[in-house]
C-alpha positions as CSV (number, residue, x, y, z in Angstrom):
1,X,-14.7,24.1,50.4
2,X,-15.3,27.8,50.7
3,X,-18.6,27.4,52.5
4,X,-17.0,24.8,54.9
5,X,-14.0,27.1,55.6
6,X,-16.3,30.0,56.5
7,X,-18.5,28.0,58.7
8,X,-15.5,26.4,60.4
9,X,-14.3,29.9,61.4
10,X,-17.7,30.8,63.0
11,X,-19.3,32.8,60.2
12,X,-23.0,32.7,59.7
13,X,-23.4,31.9,56.0
14,X,-26.5,31.9,53.7
15,X,-26.8,30.4,50.3
16,X,-29.2,32.3,47.9
17,X,-32.3,30.4,47.0
18,X,-33.0,30.0,43.3
19,X,-30.8,31.0,40.5
20,X,-29.4,34.0,38.8
21,X,-27.9,35.9,41.8
22,X,-24.6,37.6,41.0
23,X,-23.1,36.2,44.2
24,X,-22.8,32.7,45.6
25,X,-22.9,33.2,49.4
26,X,-23.9,35.8,51.9
27,X,-22.1,36.3,55.2
28,X,-24.0,37.8,58.1
29,X,-21.6,40.3,59.7
30,X,-24.0,41.3,62.4
31,X,-26.9,43.8,62.6
32,X,-28.0,44.7,59.1
33,X,-24.6,44.1,57.5
34,X,-24.4,41.3,54.9
35,X,-21.4,40.6,52.7
36,X,-22.1,39.2,49.2
37,X,-19.4,36.7,48.3
38,X,-18.6,35.5,44.7
39,X,-16.8,32.1,44.8
40,X,-14.0,31.3,42.3
41,X,-11.6,28.5,41.8
42,X,-7.9,29.5,41.5
43,X,-5.2,27.7,39.5
44,X,-1.4,28.1,39.5
45,X,0.3,30.1,36.8
46,X,3.8,31.7,36.9
47,X,4.2,31.5,40.7
48,X,0.7,32.9,41.3
49,X,-2.8,31.9,42.0
50,X,-5.0,33.2,39.2
51,X,-8.8,33.4,39.0
52,X,-11.5,34.9,36.8
53,X,-12.9,38.2,37.9
54,X,-15.7,38.6,35.4
55,X,-19.1,37.0,35.3
56,X,-20.5,35.3,32.2
57,X,-23.9,36.9,32.2
58,X,-25.6,34.9,29.4
59,X,-26.6,37.3,26.6
60,X,-24.7,40.3,28.0
61,X,-21.1,39.0,27.8
62,X,-18.4,39.2,30.5
63,X,-19.1,41.8,33.2
64,X,-17.2,42.9,36.3
65,X,-18.7,42.2,39.7
66,X,-18.7,45.8,40.9
67,X,-22.1,46.6,42.3
68,X,-23.0,42.9,42.3
69,X,-20.8,41.4,45.0
70,X,-18.4,42.7,47.7
71,X,-15.6,40.2,47.8
72,X,-14.2,37.1,46.0
73,X,-13.6,33.9,47.9
74,X,-11.0,31.9,46.0
75,X,-10.5,28.2,46.6
76,X,-7.0,26.9,45.5
77,X,-7.3,23.1,45.2
78,X,-3.5,22.5,45.1
79,X,-3.1,23.6,48.7
80,X,-6.8,23.3,49.8
81,X,-6.6,27.0,50.8
82,X,-9.2,29.7,50.7
83,X,-8.4,33.4,50.1
84,X,-10.7,36.4,50.4
85,X,-10.0,39.1,47.9
86,X,-11.8,42.5,47.7
87,X,-13.1,43.5,44.3
88,X,-10.9,46.6,44.2
89,X,-7.8,44.5,44.8
90,X,-8.1,43.0,41.3
91,X,-8.2,44.5,37.8
92,X,-8.9,43.3,34.4
93,X,-10.3,39.8,33.6
94,X,-8.1,38.0,36.1
95,X,-7.0,38.2,39.7
96,X,-3.5,37.3,40.7
97,X,-2.2,36.4,44.1
98,X,1.6,35.8,44.3
99,X,2.7,32.6,46.0
100,X,6.4,33.2,45.7
101,X,8.5,36.5,45.5
102,X,9.0,37.9,42.0
103,X,12.5,37.2,40.5
104,X,13.2,40.9,40.3
105,X,12.3,41.5,44.0
106,X,9.6,43.9,43.0
107,X,7.4,44.7,46.1
108,X,5.2,47.6,44.9
109,X,1.8,46.6,43.5
110,X,2.4,42.9,44.3
111,X,-0.5,41.0,46.0
112,X,0.9,38.2,48.1
113,X,-1.5,35.3,48.6
114,X,-0.5,35.1,52.3
115,X,-2.0,38.6,52.9
116,X,-5.4,37.4,51.6
117,X,-5.7,34.0,53.4
118,X,-9.0,33.4,55.1
119,X,-7.5,33.7,58.5
120,X,-6.4,37.3,57.8
121,X,-10.1,38.4,57.7
122,X,-11.7,39.4,61.0
123,X,-15.2,40.9,60.8
124,X,-13.9,44.4,61.0
125,X,-11.8,43.9,57.9
126,X,-14.7,42.3,56.0
127,X,-16.9,45.4,56.9
128,X,-14.2,47.6,55.5
129,X,-14.0,45.6,52.3
130,X,-17.8,45.8,51.9
131,X,-17.8,49.6,52.3
132,X,-15.0,49.9,49.8
133,X,-16.9,47.8,47.3
134,X,-20.0,49.9,47.7
135,X,-18.0,53.1,47.2
136,X,-16.2,51.9,44.1
137,X,-19.3,50.2,42.6
138,X,-19.9,51.3,39.0
139,X,-23.1,53.2,38.8
140,X,-26.0,51.4,37.2
141,X,-27.5,53.0,34.1
142,X,-31.2,54.0,34.4
143,X,-33.0,54.7,31.2
144,X,-36.4,55.2,32.8
């Protein structure tokens, strides 16, 4: 559904050949710019869409995607919706996108799903998300 949604909106999308890549799709943003997309399925919990934000790298445990992908694409089957969520917009082991306002009317620090809908993402915003992901990527350890 994510792939179809991206193509439907005119994006050039590639699927990595082979296995073991830390991302599921690549978007061609023009020139040399490629956005690595990690696809997730979201489910409803406490008025939110929630999704895993860590990979299960067999043998190494759960790892964050910093330095491995640029953005999450989240498919929410309940509404057949797709959301694009930058890595730096989530923390911990789960991402949360609020579907309904909080009962206490809190606004600060709330990520509303509507702000991350796929139609909210022109190429300029995707390029910004890519650059942010590259700046905030955790450095790789080199023991050579």
